[in-house]
KEKE-3310 file (N, C-alpha, C; in steps of 0.2 Angstrom, whole numbers, plus 5000, padded with zeros to 4 digits):
npx = (5055:5056:5058:5046:5037:5041:5038:5024:5022:5026:5016:5004:5005:5006:5018:5031:5041:5052:5048:5056:5065:5057:5053:5066:5067:5056:5061:5073:5067:5058:5067:5075:5065:5063:5074:5085:5102:5102:5103:5104:5120:5129:5130:5135:5122:5120:5126:5136:5132:5142:5153:5156:5165:5158:5146:5133:5133:5120:5117:5106:5102:5100:5086:5071:5064:5054:5058:5068:5077:5093:5098:5092:5097:5110:5109:5107:5096:5089:5085:5072:5072:5085:5089:5081:5086:5099:5097:5091:5103:5111:5104:5106:5119:5131:5142:5138:5132:5123:5114:5116:5107:5112:5108:5104:5094:5080:5068:5055:5046:5030:5028:5030:5037:5031:5030:5044:5048:5041:5048:5061:5058:5054:5066:5074:5070:5077:5091:5099:5094:5100:5098:5106:5109:5117:5115:5101:5085:5072:5054:5049:5061:5063:5052:5057:5068:5063:5059:5070:5078:5085:5089:5101:5109:5119:5123:5120:5110:5095:5078:5062:5048:5035:5022:5011:5009:5000:5006:4996:4995:4986:4982:4972:4969:4980:4978:4966:4970:4978:4968:4963:4954:4952:4943:4936:4930:4921:4914:4898:4897:4910:4916:4929:4938:4950:4955:4967:4971:4980:4977:4965:4954:4951:4937:4925:4923:4934:4945:4943:4945:4958:4963:4959:4968:4981:4979:4977:4989:4997:4992:4996:5010:5011:5006:5015:5027:5022:5021:5033:5041:5040:5041:5036:5032:5016:5018:5029:5024:5018:5022:5033:5051:5065:5078:5092:5093:5080:5073:5077:5071:5058:5056:5059:5072:5084:5097:5111:5125:5140:5146:5155:5152:5139:5141:5148:5139:5129:5136:5138:5125:5123:5131:5125:5113:5116:5118)
npy = (4797:4793:4804:4811:4802:4804:4818:4817:4810:4820:4830:4823:4813:4807:4816:4815:4826:4839:4855:4863:4854:4847:4857:4859:4847:4848:4859:4853:4843:4849:4857:4848:4842:4852:4853:4859:4860:4860:4853:4841:4839:4825:4811:4797:4788:4776:4770:4758:4748:4749:4742:4746:4744:4733:4738:4741:4753:4761:4770:4784:4794:4809:4812:4802:4787:4775:4761:4766:4772:4769:4781:4790:4787:4791:4804:4807:4802:4791:4774:4766:4753:4748:4753:4744:4732:4733:4734:4721:4713:4717:4712:4698:4697:4690:4696:4708:4718:4729:4742:4757:4771:4782:4797:4809:4817:4825:4819:4811:4803:4797:4783:4767:4771:4769:4755:4752:4759:4752:4740:4744:4746:4734:4727:4733:4726:4715:4718:4731:4747:4763:4780:4793:4810:4821:4834:4834:4828:4826:4825:4811:4805:4807:4799:4786:4786:4787:4775:4769:4766:4776:4793:4803:4819:4831:4848:4857:4852:4849:4846:4838:4844:4837:4827:4826:4829:4833:4842:4848:4853:4865:4868:4874:4888:4893:4885:4890:4903:4900:4897:4885:4871:4858:4843:4831:4816:4805:4790:4791:4784:4784:4796:4800:4796:4802:4812:4824:4826:4835:4852:4852:4857:4853:4844:4846:4834:4827:4834:4832:4818:4817:4825:4816:4805:4811:4814:4802:4796:4805:4804:4791:4793:4802:4794:4784:4792:4796:4784:4780:4790:4795:4807:4817:4833:4841:4852:4849:4842:4850:4853:4861:4863:4861:4867:4858:4860:4864:4853:4844:4849:4848:4834:4827:4822:4813:4817:4828:4827:4819:4810:4800:4798:4794:4781:4775:4775:4767:4755:4752:4750:4738:4729:4729:4724:4711:4705)
npz = (4860:4873:4880:4878:4885:4898:4899:4898:4910:4919:4920:4923:4932:4950:4961:4973:4977:4979:4974:4967:4961:4952:4943:4937:4930:4921:4914:4908:4900:4891:4885:4878:4870:4861:4854:4860:4867:4881:4897:4910:4918:4913:4923:4933:4940:4945:4958:4966:4980:4995:5007:5023:5037:5041:5038:5027:5015:5007:4993:4990:4979:4970:4958:4960:4953:4945:4935:4926:4912:4904:4899:4906:4919:4916:4917:4930:4937:4948:4949:4958:4959:4959:4971:4979:4975:4980:4994:4996:4993:5004:5014:5012:5013:5023:5028:5031:5044:5047:5040:5031:5025:5013:5010:4997:4990:4981:4981:4970:4957:4963:4961:4967:4978:4991:4993:4993:5004:5014:5013:5017:5031:5035:5033:5043:5054:5053:5051:5058:5052:5047:5043:5034:5030:5018:5012:5003:5009:5004:5003:4993:4996:5009:5014:5011:5020:5032:5037:5043:5059:5065:5061:5054:5050:5041:5047:5037:5029:5020:5023:5022:5014:5014:5007:4992:4974:4959:4945:4935:4918:4911:4895:4888:4886:4879:4867:4862:4859:4848:4839:4841:4846:4858:4857:4866:4863:4872:4879:4888:4900:4905:4913:4917:4908:4896:4904:4907:4894:4882:4879:4885:4898:4916:4921:4935:4941:4937:4942:4955:4956:4953:4964:4974:4972:4975:4988:4994:4992:4999:5012:5015:5015:5026:5036:5037:5041:5054:5061:5062:5067:5082:5089:5080:5074:5069:5061:5054:5043:5033:5020:5019:5017:5028:5038:5045:5059:5062:5058:5067:5079:5075:5074:5063:5061:5070:5075:5073:5063:5057:5042:5046:5059:5058:5052:5063:5073:5067:5066:5079:5083:5076:5083:5096:5092:5090:5102)
capx = (5049:5057:5056:5038:5034:5043:5034:5017:5022:5027:5010:4998:5006:5008:5025:5033:5047:5053:5045:5062:5068:5052:5054:5072:5066:5052:5065:5077:5064:5055:5073:5076:5060:5064:5081:5091:5107:5102:5102:5107:5126:5129:5134:5132:5118:5120:5131:5135:5132:5148:5153:5161:5165:5152:5140:5132:5131:5116:5116:5099:5105:5096:5079:5069:5059:5053:5059:5072:5081:5100:5099:5089:5102:5116:5107:5107:5090:5090:5079:5071:5073:5092:5089:5078:5091:5105:5094:5091:5109:5113:5101:5108:5127:5133:5147:5134:5128:5119:5113:5116:5105:5116:5103:5105:5089:5074:5062:5054:5039:5027:5027:5035:5040:5027:5032:5051:5048:5039:5053:5066:5056:5055:5074:5076:5068:5082:5097:5098:5095:5100:5098:5111:5108:5122:5112:5094:5081:5065:5048:5049:5067:5061:5048:5061:5073:5059:5059:5076:5077:5088:5091:5106:5110:5123:5120:5117:5105:5088:5074:5055:5043:5031:5016:5011:5005:5001:5006:4992:4996:4980:4984:4966:4969:4985:4975:4961:4974:4980:4962:4962:4950:4952:4936:4937:4924:4921:4908:4895:4898:4917:4918:4936:4942:4953:4958:4973:4972:4983:4972:4958:4954:4948:4930:4926:4924:4941:4949:4941:4948:4966:4964:4959:4974:4987:4977:4978:4997:5000:4990:5000:5016:5011:5005:5022:5031:5020:5022:5041:5044:5035:5041:5035:5027:5012:5021:5034:5021:5014:5025:5039:5058:5068:5085:5094:5091:5073:5071:5078:5066:5051:5056:5060:5078:5086:5103:5115:5132:5144:5145:5159:5148:5133:5144:5150:5132:5126:5140:5137:5118:5123:5134:5120:5108:5119:5118)
capy = (4795:4792:4811:4812:4798:4808:4824:4815:4809:4826:4833:4819:4808:4810:4817:4816:4829:4846:4859:4866:4849:4846:4863:4857:4841:4851:4863:4849:4839:4853:4859:4842:4841:4858:4852:4863:4856:4861:4846:4839:4837:4818:4808:4790:4788:4769:4769:4752:4747:4748:4739:4750:4741:4728:4742:4742:4760:4761:4777:4786:4800:4811:4811:4795:4785:4768:4759:4771:4770:4770:4788:4794:4786:4795:4811:4808:4799:4784:4769:4763:4746:4748:4753:4738:4726:4734:4732:4714:4711:4719:4707:4692:4697:4688:4701:4715:4718:4734:4746:4765:4774:4788:4800:4816:4817:4829:4814:4810:4800:4793:4776:4762:4773:4766:4748:4752:4762:4747:4735:4746:4745:4726:4726:4735:4721:4709:4721:4738:4752:4770:4785:4799:4815:4826:4838:4835:4822:4829:4821:4804:4802:4806:4793:4780:4786:4787:4768:4768:4767:4782:4797:4809:4824:4836:4854:4861:4848:4852:4840:4839:4844:4831:4828:4824:4833:4833:4848:4847:4859:4867:4872:4876:4895:4893:4882:4895:4909:4898:4896:4877:4868:4850:4841:4824:4812:4799:4787:4794:4781:4785:4803:4801:4795:4808:4816:4826:4826:4841:4857:4852:4859:4848:4845:4846:4827:4825:4837:4829:4812:4818:4827:4810:4801:4814:4814:4795:4795:4810:4801:4785:4796:4805:4789:4781:4796:4796:4777:4779:4796:4796:4814:4821:4839:4842:4857:4846:4839:4855:4854:4865:4860:4864:4866:4852:4861:4864:4846:4840:4851:4845:4827:4824:4818:4812:4819:4831:4824:4818:4803:4795:4797:4789:4774:4773:4773:4761:4749:4751:4747:4731:4726:4729:4720:4704:4703)
capz = (4863:4880:4883:4878:4890:4904:4899:4900:4917:4923:4921:4924:4937:4956:4962:4979:4975:4980:4968:4962:4957:4947:4939:4934:4926:4916:4909:4904:4895:4886:4880:4874:4864:4857:4851:4864:4871:4888:4900:4917:4917:4913:4929:4934:4946:4947:4962:4969:4987:4998:5014:5027:5044:5041:5037:5020:5013:5001:4990:4988:4977:4964:4957:4961:4948:4944:4928:4923:4907:4905:4897:4912:4924:4915:4919:4937:4940:4951:4949:4965:4959:4961:4978:4982:4974:4985:5000:4996:4994:5010:5019:5011:5014:5029:5031:5033:5050:5047:5034:5031:5019:5011:5006:4995:4985:4982:4980:4963:4956:4969:4960:4970:4985:4997:4993:4995:5011:5018:5013:5022:5037:5036:5033:5049:5059:5052:5052:5060:5046:5049:5037:5034:5024:5017:5006:5003:5010:5004:5000:4993:4999:5017:5015:5012:5025:5038:5039:5047:5066:5067:5055:5056:5045:5042:5049:5031:5025:5018:5025:5023:5008:5014:5003:4985:4970:4951:4942:4929:4914:4907:4889:4884:4884:4873:4861:4860:4856:4841:4835:4841:4852:4858:4859:4868:4862:4876:4881:4893:4907:4907:4913:4918:4902:4893:4909:4905:4886:4880:4876:4888:4905:4920:4924:4942:4943:4935:4947:4962:4955:4954:4971:4979:4971:4978:4995:4996:4993:5005:5018:5016:5017:5033:5041:5038:5045:5061:5063:5063:5070:5087:5091:5074:5075:5064:5057:5049:5037:5030:5014:5019:5019:5034:5040:5050:5066:5063:5057:5073:5083:5073:5075:5057:5061:5077:5077:5068:5063:5050:5039:5050:5065:5056:5051:5069:5076:5063:5067:5086:5083:5074:5089:5101:5090:5090:5109)
cpx = (5049:5055:5049:5035:5035:5039:5027:5017:5022:5021:5004:4999:5008:5016:5026:5040:5047:5051:5051:5065:5063:5053:5060:5071:5062:5057:5070:5073:5061:5061:5075:5072:5061:5070:5086:5096:5107:5100:5105:5114:5126:5133:5131:5128:5117:5126:5130:5135:5139:5148:5158:5160:5159:5145:5139:5129:5127:5115:5109:5100:5100:5089:5077:5064:5059:5054:5063:5077:5089:5102:5097:5094:5108:5115:5106:5100:5092:5084:5078:5072:5080:5093:5087:5083:5097:5103:5094:5098:5112:5110:5104:5116:5128:5138:5144:5130:5123:5119:5113:5113:5108:5112:5105:5100:5083:5068:5061:5047:5037:5027:5032:5038:5037:5030:5040:5052:5046:5045:5059:5064:5056:5062:5076:5075:5073:5089:5096:5099:5095:5100:5103:5109:5114:5120:5105:5090:5074:5060:5049:5056:5066:5057:5052:5065:5069:5058:5065:5074:5080:5090:5096:5107:5115:5120:5117:5113:5098:5083:5067:5051:5039:5024:5017:5007:5005:5000:5002:4993:4990:4982:4978:4966:4974:4982:4970:4965:4977:4974:4961:4957:4950:4945:4937:4931:4925:4914:4905:4896:4905:4919:4925:4941:4944:4955:4965:4975:4975:4978:4966:4959:4950:4941:4931:4927:4931:4946:4949:4945:4955:4967:4964:4965:4980:4985:4979:4985:5000:4998:4994:5007:5016:5010:5011:5027:5029:5021:5029:5044:5039:5035:5039:5030:5023:5015:5026:5031:5017:5017:5031:5045:5061:5075:5086:5091:5084:5070:5072:5073:5059:5051:5057:5067:5080:5093:5107:5122:5135:5143:5149:5155:5142:5135:5145:5144:5129:5130:5139:5130:5118:5126:5129:5114:5110:5118:5111)
cpy = (4794:4799:4813:4808:4802:4814:4822:4814:4815:4830:4829:4814:4811:4810:4818:4819:4836:4850:4861:4861:4847:4851:4861:4852:4844:4855:4859:4845:4843:4856:4854:4841:4847:4858:4856:4858:4856:4854:4846:4837:4829:4816:4802:4790:4781:4768:4763:4753:4746:4746:4743:4748:4737:4732:4743:4749:4760:4768:4778:4793:4802:4810:4804:4793:4778:4766:4764:4768:4772:4778:4792:4793:4790:4802:4812:4806:4792:4780:4766:4756:4744:4748:4747:4732:4727:4732:4724:4711:4712:4714:4700:4691:4695:4693:4707:4714:4723:4738:4754:4767:4781:4792:4808:4816:4822:4825:4813:4808:4796:4785:4772:4765:4770:4759:4748:4754:4756:4741:4737:4745:4738:4724:4727:4730:4715:4712:4728:4743:4759:4774:4791:4803:4820:4830:4839:4828:4825:4824:4814:4801:4802:4801:4787:4780:4785:4780:4765:4769:4774:4787:4803:4813:4829:4843:4858:4858:4851:4846:4842:4838:4838:4832:4825:4829:4831:4840:4848:4854:4860:4871:4874:4883:4896:4890:4887:4901:4907:4896:4888:4876:4861:4848:4833:4820:4805:4796:4790:4791:4780:4792:4805:4799:4801:4813:4818:4827:4834:4846:4857:4855:4853:4849:4844:4839:4825:4828:4834:4822:4812:4820:4821:4806:4804:4814:4807:4794:4799:4807:4795:4788:4798:4799:4785:4785:4796:4790:4776:4784:4798:4804:4819:4827:4839:4847:4854:4843:4844:4857:4858:4860:4864:4863:4860:4854:4861:4857:4842:4842:4848:4838:4823:4819:4817:4815:4823:4829:4823:4811:4798:4794:4793:4782:4771:4771:4767:4754:4747:4747:4739:4726:4724:4724:4712:4701:4699)
cpz = (4870:4883:4883:4883:4897:4904:4901:4908:4922:4925:4923:4929:4944:4958:4970:4979:4977:4974:4964:4958:4951:4942:4934:4928:4920:4911:4905:4898:4890:4882:4876:4868:4859:4853:4854:4867:4878:4891:4907:4915:4918:4920:4930:4941:4949:4951:4966:4977:4990:5005:5018:5034:5045:5040:5029:5019:5006:4998:4988:4985:4971:4964:4957:4956:4948:4936:4924:4918:4908:4903:4903:4918:4923:4916:4926:4940:4942:4951:4956:4965:4960:4968:4982:4981:4979:4992:5001:4997:5001:5015:5018:5012:5021:5033:5033:5039:5051:5041:5035:5025:5018:5007:5004:4989:4986:4982:4972:4962:4962:4967:4963:4977:4991:4998:4996:5002:5016:5019:5017:5029:5039:5037:5040:5055:5059:5054:5053:5053:5049:5042:5039:5028:5024:5011:5006:5005:5010:5001:4999:4996:5007:5018:5015:5018:5032:5041:5043:5055:5069:5061:5058:5049:5046:5044:5043:5027:5025:5019:5025:5016:5008:5010:4996:4981:4963:4948:4935:4925:4910:4901:4885:4882:4878:4867:4858:4856:4849:4837:4835:4847:4852:4861:4860:4868:4867:4877:4887:4900:4909:4908:4915:4913:4898:4898:4908:4898:4885:4877:4880:4895:4909:4921:4931:4945:4942:4940:4954:4962:4956:4961:4976:4978:4975:4986:4998:4997:4999:5011:5020:5019:5024:5038:5042:5042:5053:5064:5065:5066:5076:5090:5086:5076:5069:5059:5052:5043:5033:5023:5013:5019:5024:5035:5045:5057:5067:5062:5063:5078:5082:5073:5068:5057:5069:5080:5071:5068:5056:5048:5043:5056:5064:5055:5058:5073:5073:5065:5075:5087:5081:5080:5094:5099:5090:5097:5110)
residu = (MET:ARG:PHE:ILE:ARG:VAL:LEU:GLU:ALA:LEU:TYR:ASN:GLU:PRO:TRP:CYS:ILE:LYS:GLU:SER:ALA:HIS:ALA:LYS:ILE:ARG:ALA:VAL:VAL:ILE:ALA:LYS:LEU:ASN:GLY:SER:PRO:LEU:GLY:ILE:PRO:GLU:GLN:SER:SER:LYS:GLN:PRO:MET:ALA:VAL:ASN:ARG:THR:VAL:ALA:VAL:ILE:PRO:ILE:HIS:GLY:ILE:LEU:ALA:LYS:GLY:VAL:SER:SER:ILE:GLU:LYS:SER:SER:GLY:VAL:THR:ASP:ILE:GLY:ASP:ILE:ALA:ASN:ASN:LEU:ALA:ASP:ALA:MET:ASP:ASP:ARG:SER:VAL:SER:SER:VAL:LEU:LEU:ASP:VAL:ASP:SER:PRO:GLY:GLY:SER:ALA:LYS:GLY:ILE:ALA:GLY:LEU:ALA:GLN:ALA:ILE:LYS:GLN:ALA:ASP:ALA:VAL:LYS:PRO:VAL:TYR:SER:PHE:CYS:ASP:GLY:SER:MET:ASP:SER:GLY:ALA:LEU:TRP:LEU:ALA:ALA:GLY:ALA:ARG:HIS:ILE:MET:ALA:THR:GLY:ASP:SER:ASP:ILE:GLY:SER:VAL:GLY:CYS:TYR:ILE:PRO:PHE:LEU:ASP:GLU:SER:ILE:ALA:TYR:GLU:LYS:GLU:GLY:LEU:ARG:MET:ASP:VAL:ILE:ARG:ASN:GLU:ASP:SER:PRO:TYR:LYS:GLY:THR:GLY:VAL:PRO:GLY:THR:THR:LEU:THR:LYS:ASP:GLN:ARG:ASP:TYR:LEU:LEU:GLN:ARG:VAL:THR:ASP:ILE:SER:ASP:ALA:PHE:LYS:ALA:HIS:LEU:MET:ALA:ASN:ARG:PRO:ASN:LEU:SER:SER:GLU:ALA:MET:ASP:GLY:ARG:SER:PHE:SER:ALA:GLN:ASP:SER:LEU:GLU:TYR:GLY:LEU:ILE:ASP:GLU:ILE:GLY:THR:PHE:GLU:GLU:ALA:ILE:ALA:SER:CYS:ALA:MET:ALA:SER:THR:MET:ASN:ALA:ARG)
# end
């Protein structure tokens, strides 16, 4: 039942994720439902916060989601609740002077991302928060990282994919080929009830409703970026992912560097913040 729940979310909920990562989730879930052994190699995504030179390093790795099961975590999915708990621990720990978000994620479900991004921004007012990327910092992951006062990435990182979408699966033609027709009986004063029922197509009103949902989330995403990235180019928010060099030119990041350089910068910021 857990995979069925995930499958329903895949096609009916808003996502802030790079498209190739969403496609990988779809392939894994569908294969699982069909009884195939295909899957994401098991790995632990529940990585603890580590303290390095008074810098709390908080991992933001893998696909992001809210309310993740232990099975999903073992497949590389990260619960944003774990990230929030790590952040709270860092704020309460007197030995921690600053925070470094260690990001390698294509993004994920839009649920809870805006709230956590705001919490990260508020945390930066208490202790300096920096972001570092070695790999991917796309979509929802970028939304979270943007609340930091400084973003550094390695030269081969992939950054961007700003926006939100719902990949609605219209199965009505497939149903027709099988001689089936899904008829949703709904009360007349609830035209949006039954939106997304398998085997149906969307009415104009239903599509406009879903479009408004993703537009509202995308607008909040972009507003957060523009509020925290003063030199951000409009080209950076068109849905593409960029190289680290292009991300630097478009204002998505502040610097290209290594993890050790990010740690050193973060530690220096905490020293200056204490003065």
